[in-house]
C-alpha positions as CSV (number, residue, x, y, z in Angstrom):
1,M,0.0,-0.2,-0.2
2,D,1.4,3.4,-1.2
3,F,0.8,5.9,1.6
4,S,2.8,9.0,0.0
5,I,0.7,12.2,-0.1
6,K,1.4,13.7,-3.6
7,Y,1.2,17.7,-3.2
8,E,0.7,19.9,-6.2
9,A,1.7,23.7,-6.2
10,V,-1.4,26.1,-6.4
11,D,-1.0,29.5,-7.6
12,V,-2.6,32.2,-5.1
13,E,-3.4,35.5,-6.3
14,G,-1.0,37.8,-4.9
15,F,1.4,35.7,-3.5
16,F,5.0,35.0,-5.4
17,S,7.4,32.2,-4.3
18,H,10.6,30.4,-5.5
19,G,11.8,27.0,-4.3
20,I,16.0,25.9,-4.9
21,H,18.2,23.3,-4.0
22,C,21.0,25.2,-2.2
23,G,23.0,22.2,-0.9
24,I,21.2,22.2,2.9
25,K,20.5,18.5,1.6
26,S,23.8,17.6,0.2
27,T,22.9,13.9,-0.9
28,D,19.4,14.8,-2.5
29,P,19.0,17.2,-5.3
30,K,15.3,18.3,-4.7
31,R,14.8,21.7,-3.6
32,D,15.7,22.3,0.1
33,L,15.1,26.4,0.4
34,G,12.3,28.3,-0.5
35,V,10.3,31.6,0.4
36,I,6.8,32.7,0.0
37,F,6.6,36.7,-0.4
38,C,3.2,38.9,-0.5
39,P,4.0,42.4,-1.0
40,D,0.8,43.5,0.9
41,A,1.5,42.5,4.3
42,V,-1.2,40.1,5.9
43,S,-2.7,38.7,8.5
44,A,-1.2,35.3,9.7
45,A,-1.8,33.2,12.6
46,G,0.3,29.8,13.6
47,V,0.0,26.6,15.6
48,F,3.0,26.1,17.5
49,T,4.2,22.9,19.3
50,Q,3.5,23.2,23.2
51,N,6.9,21.6,24.6
52,V,9.1,23.7,26.5
53,A,12.0,22.5,24.0
54,K,11.2,24.9,20.8
55,A,14.0,24.9,17.5
56,A,15.0,28.7,16.6
57,P,12.4,29.1,13.9
58,V,9.6,28.3,15.8
59,T,10.4,30.7,18.8
60,L,11.2,33.5,16.2
61,S,7.7,33.2,14.2
62,Q,5.9,33.4,17.3
63,L,7.5,36.5,18.6
64,H,7.1,37.6,14.7
65,L,3.5,36.9,14.9
66,K,2.7,38.9,17.5
67,E,3.0,41.7,14.9
68,N,0.3,39.9,13.1
69,Q,1.5,41.7,9.5
70,I,3.6,38.7,7.6
71,K,4.9,39.5,4.2
72,A,7.2,36.8,4.0
73,I,8.1,33.0,5.3
74,V,11.5,31.4,4.2
75,V,11.5,27.7,4.5
76,N,14.0,25.3,4.5
77,S,14.2,21.1,4.8
78,G,17.6,18.6,5.5
79,N,18.0,21.0,9.0
80,A,15.2,21.6,11.6
81,N,17.8,24.3,13.5
82,A,16.1,22.6,16.5
83,C,19.0,21.9,19.8
84,T,20.8,24.1,18.2
85,G,21.0,27.0,21.0
86,E,22.1,30.4,20.9
87,Q,23.4,29.9,17.4
88,G,20.7,28.1,15.9
89,A,18.5,31.4,17.4
90,K,21.6,33.5,15.8
91,D,21.1,31.5,12.6
92,A,17.4,31.7,12.5
93,L,17.2,35.5,12.9
94,S,20.1,35.7,9.8
95,M,17.9,33.8,7.5
96,C,14.9,36.5,8.8
97,H,17.0,39.6,8.2
98,A,18.5,38.2,4.5
99,A,15.1,37.6,3.5
100,A,14.0,40.8,5.0
101,D,17.0,42.7,3.5
102,A,16.5,41.3,0.2
103,L,12.8,41.9,-0.3
104,H,12.8,45.4,1.4
105,I,10.5,44.6,3.6
106,Q,10.4,44.5,7.7
107,K,12.2,42.0,9.6
108,S,9.4,41.4,11.6
109,Q,7.3,40.6,8.9
110,V,9.2,37.4,8.1
111,L,8.8,33.9,9.5
112,V,11.2,30.8,9.3
113,A,10.2,27.7,9.1
114,S,12.7,24.8,9.1
115,T,12.6,21.2,9.1
116,G,15.1,17.8,9.1
117,I,18.0,16.8,11.3
118,I,17.8,17.8,14.9
119,G,20.8,19.0,16.5
120,V,23.3,20.1,13.5
121,P,24.5,23.8,13.0
122,M,22.4,25.3,9.5
123,P,24.8,25.5,6.9
124,M,24.6,29.1,6.8
125,D,27.2,29.6,4.0
126,K,24.7,27.6,1.6
127,I,22.0,28.8,3.0
128,L,22.1,33.1,3.0
129,P,23.1,33.6,-0.7
130,G,20.5,30.7,-1.0
131,I,18.1,33.5,0.1
132,K,19.4,36.3,-2.0
133,T,18.6,33.9,-4.7
134,L,15.4,33.1,-3.8
135,C,14.0,36.8,-3.2
136,A,15.7,38.3,-6.4
137,D,13.6,35.6,-8.5
138,V,10.4,35.2,-6.7
139,K,7.3,35.0,-9.3
140,E,3.7,34.0,-9.3
141,D,4.2,30.0,-10.3
142,G,7.9,29.8,-8.5
143,L,6.9,26.5,-7.1
144,K,6.2,24.8,-9.8
């Protein structure tokens, strides 16, 4: 029995996106870094873990959602940026700042979501240039 779920990218008017392989997953050529961007701030909500141990992107995104006017989310797979201490918090913030600078928006308008391996530092030497590339090429059908 095949329990895998097949997803199809759907365009949403007013939202722009892009996804690339930047090398977070060195053995998998699939896209591992993406951005979704809406030039007009939108109200946003999030559902987060209730666990006291929260990954850095969770803590940062919870803080930014208090403003409730989000324009972008940076997502990555291959590294959860969880159990990475102070460096993980700095890395999540750096991802947020890189996207905000490239998209010319406020840092508080960016969320960060990471999934993958736990306890390993983020490969920021791959992620930061990747964010710059992503944000320079956001488009309405960027995830197809």
